[in-house]
N, C-alpha and C positions, 0 to 999 in steps of 0.2 A: 181358603186355600192353605195348603201346607199341613192340614190336619186330616185324620182318617176316621172313617165310620165303618162299623162291622154289622152285617146282616146275617141272621141265622134263618135259613129257609128249609122248611120241611116239605118234601115233595111226596105226595101220596098217589099211587096208581089206582085209580078208581075204575079203570076199564077191565074188561075180562080177557085182555090179551097182554102179551109181554110188551113192555115199553122200552124200546132201544133208541138211542140217539145221542146227540152232542149238545151240551149246554152252552149258551152264549148270552150276550147282553146286547141291548139296543137302547139308544137315547143318550149314551155317554161315550166319550172316547175310550177305546179299548185299553189304553194305557192307564186309565184311572181305576179299573176294577180287576180284582183277582178272585178266582173261584177255587174252592178246595177240591171240587170234582168237575171234570170236564165231560167224562163219559157217563152217560146215564143208562142203567140197565135194571129195570124193575119188573118183577113178576106181578100179576094181578093182586091188588090189595096190599102191595108192599110199599114201604116208605124209605126215603133217603134224606139225610140231613146234609145240606150244602151251606157252607159259610162263604159269604161274599164280602170282600173288603174293598172299600172305596176310599181313595185318597186323591184329592185335588192338588196337583203340584203348585207350589208357590210360583207366582209370576206367570201362570198359564193364561191369564186374561179371562178366566171364567167369570161371567157376570154374576153379581150378587142376586139372590132370589131363589125361588123354588124350581127344581128341575125334576122331571118325571123320567123314569127309565124302566126297562122291562128285562126280566130273565126269560130267555127264549130256549126252545128245544127244537133242534133240527132232527126229525126222525131219520132212521137209517134208510128207509125206503122212499123218503121224500126230501128233496133238497131245499124245500122252503121252510125257513125258521118260523116257529109258532110261539107267541108269548104265552108263558105259563104262570107268570107272576108280574104284577105291576108295583113298582116301588117309587118312593120319593126321596129327594135329596135337597136339603136346604143349604145354600151357600151364603155364608155371612159376608158382609162388606169388609174389605181389607184395603188399607191405604199404605203404600210403601213405594219408594222409588230410589233410583241410583243415578249418578251423573258421572260423566267423563269428559276430559278435554283432549282433543286431537288436532294439532300437536299441542304440547304444553310449553313450548319455547319458540320464540320468534326472534328474527334479526331485523332491526330498523322498523319495520311495520309488517302487517299481514293480518290474516283472518284465521281464527281458530274455530273449530266446530264443537259446540257444546251438545253432548248426547244426554238426553233426559229419558230414562226408561221408567214407565209407570208399572210397577210390580203389583199394583192393586187390581181389583176387579170392578172398579167404577171409574168413570171419567174424573179427572182432577185438573185443577189449574195450578200452575207453577209460576212464581214471581222470580225474575232474574235480575241480578245486580252485579256490578263489577267495580273495583276500585284498586288503586295502588297507593302505598303509604307515602310516596314522594309527591303525589299529585302532579305527575309529569306526563301521564298517559291519557289519551282520549279513547273512550270506548263507544262504539256505535252498534246498537242492537236493532233488529227489525221490529221488535216489540218487547216491552218490559214484562209481559205476561203471556204465557202460552198454555193451551189446553191439550192434554194428552189422554187418549182412551186407555182403558185398562189393558195391560199386556202389550202396549205399543211403545215405540221409541220415536221421539221427536228430536230432530237435529236443528239446532239454532246457531247460525253463523254470528260470530262476534268479531268485529273489526277493531284492531288495536293499532294505535299510531302514537309515536312520541313526538316531542317538539323538535326544533332545529338541532341537529347534531353539532358538537363542537368541531372546530377546525383541527385542533391538535389534541394530543393526550391519549389516554387509554380508553378501552371500551366501557361504556356505562351500563350497569345492570339495573333493571327496574322490575322487581318482583310485583306480581299482582294476584288478586284473589277474585274468583267468580263464585257467587253465592246463589243458591236456588232454594226458595222456600216453598214447601209443598203442603198438602193437607195435614191436619192434626198438629200444626205448628212445627213440623219437622223441617230442619234447615240443613242443607249439605253445602260444602264448599270445596273447591279445587284450586290449587295454586299453580301459577305459571310464571314465566319470566320473559321479558323482552330485552334483548341486548342491542345497544346503540353504539356502533363503532364511530370513531371520528371521521371527518371528511378526508383527512390526510393521515393515514395510519403510520406507525413508526417504520414499518418495513419499506415504505416508499422512499424514505430518506436513505435507507441502505442501498436501494436500487439506484437512486440519484447519485449517491457517493461512488458506487461502482462505475456508473456511467462517466462521472467526472474524472475518476482515476484513469479510466480507459481513454478519455479524450486527452488528458494530460500526457499519457504515454504515447498516444498517436502524434500529438504535437511535438513531443520530444524526438520521436523517430524522424518526423519530417524535418525538424530543425537540424538534427544530426546529419541527415542526408544532404540538406542544403549546405551545411557547414563543410562537409567533406567535399562537395562539388566546388564550393568556393575556394577551399584550400588547394584542391587539385588544379583549378584554373590559375590561382596565384603562383603555384609551383611551376606550372607550364610556362607562364609569362616570365617568371624569374629565370627559368632555364634558358628561354630564348634570349633574354637580355644578357645573361652570362655568356651564352655562346657567341652573341654578336660582339660583346666586349672583348672576349678572348680572341675572336677573329680579327678585330681591329688592332689589338695589341700585337698579335703575331704579324700582321701586315706592316705595322710601324717598325717592329724589330727587324723584319726582313729588309725593309727599305733602308734602315739605318746601317745594316751590315753590308750593303752594296757600296763600291767606291764611287766618289763624286766625280762625274764627267767634267772635262775642261770645257770652259765656255768659249766657243769659237764665234768671233763676231761675224756677222753676215754682212756682206757688201752688196749694196744695191747698185746694179749697173746704171750708169747715167744713160738716159735714152739717146740714141743716135738718130740724127735726122737723116732720113733717107732721101729727102729732096730739099732743095733750097726753098725756104719759105718765102712766100710772096710778101714783100715789104711794101707797105703803102707809106710813102713819105708824106708826112704832113707839111703844110706850108708854114714852116717855122724858120727860125734863124739858121743859117748854114752850120754854125758851130754845133748846134744840137743835133742836126741831121748827121753830121759826121760822127758824132758820139755813138749814135745808135748803129750806124753802119759799121763802124770799127768794132763796136762791141759784138755785133752779130758775127762779123768775120772772125774776130778773135775767138769767140766761143766755138766757132766751127772748126778752127785750126788748133784749138787747145792752147793759145797764147794769151797772156794777160793783156788787156787793152791798155793803151797809154793813158796816162793821167792827163786830162785837159788842163 
């Protein structure tokens, strides 16, 4: 594959009629062969030289070995192609391959796809390995070796995972290399990178700081409002007390400005007996009886009683 071969074909019309038609090929893909002439028009016993070039594209997957193909003629009056020459093509074995990583960068952990394309024309086995220089990554492969047919592509998933991430700090970068060894000792490698951010990145502290500043501002606003309400309540209480004190002062001043009234003694009238009280005279000495009688009479007439 990738090389070309040239054929010189001499076509001789041995019939007694004019030979008209179109030249073609069979047994090979049309894209492999080019003809110097496509239209054939030969008189009886006339010849024409046709050059056929054959090139097997690289990576076409054409299997190694002998291939038979024909030069055909499709007559003008008949749509069926007829072989007029049979030729052979020998395809040599070729071994080649390419690899690609999709994607080639991961964060924390993930799976990358390793594409192995066999550009050769024979089945081949490929050995896969992966490593990182820091020995901090773990690689998981479904198999360490894979077989790919010629011209085919095999996709191998490779899972990559790092150890425990740090709590603080910056993002850690772990470059790694995937190597594939093919036939004929050919080895290809592809590089990638796994990024491991910390559990608490720096930006979270900025967010926490902003939240803390906001909370402090909110507490300040609430405290300021509370202080203003307390001050207003204290001012109201003081105003009430001042007003009460002023009222009391004015009342005292008004009372002191008024003249002091004269104190008039009040006389309590002596009770007047409306009827003569019933006197029960005890059985005592006469002198004592007379004292009470005289006192009662004297009290009734308003005279002092005699001294016994």
